[in-house]
Phi, psi and omega in degrees: 000313180301318182301316181297319180298318180296318179297316180298319179298317181296317180297319180297318179298314180296320180296317179297317182295316180293325178295321179294318179298319180298320180295317180299314179298322179297317181294322181293324180293317185270000000 
């Protein structure tokens, strides 16, 4: 159970970071 929680936290972190990168790229384009 603990392992799954850690994986979920890591996935959420990666998703947030990639979403931030997408926003940055969007700002650079426009």
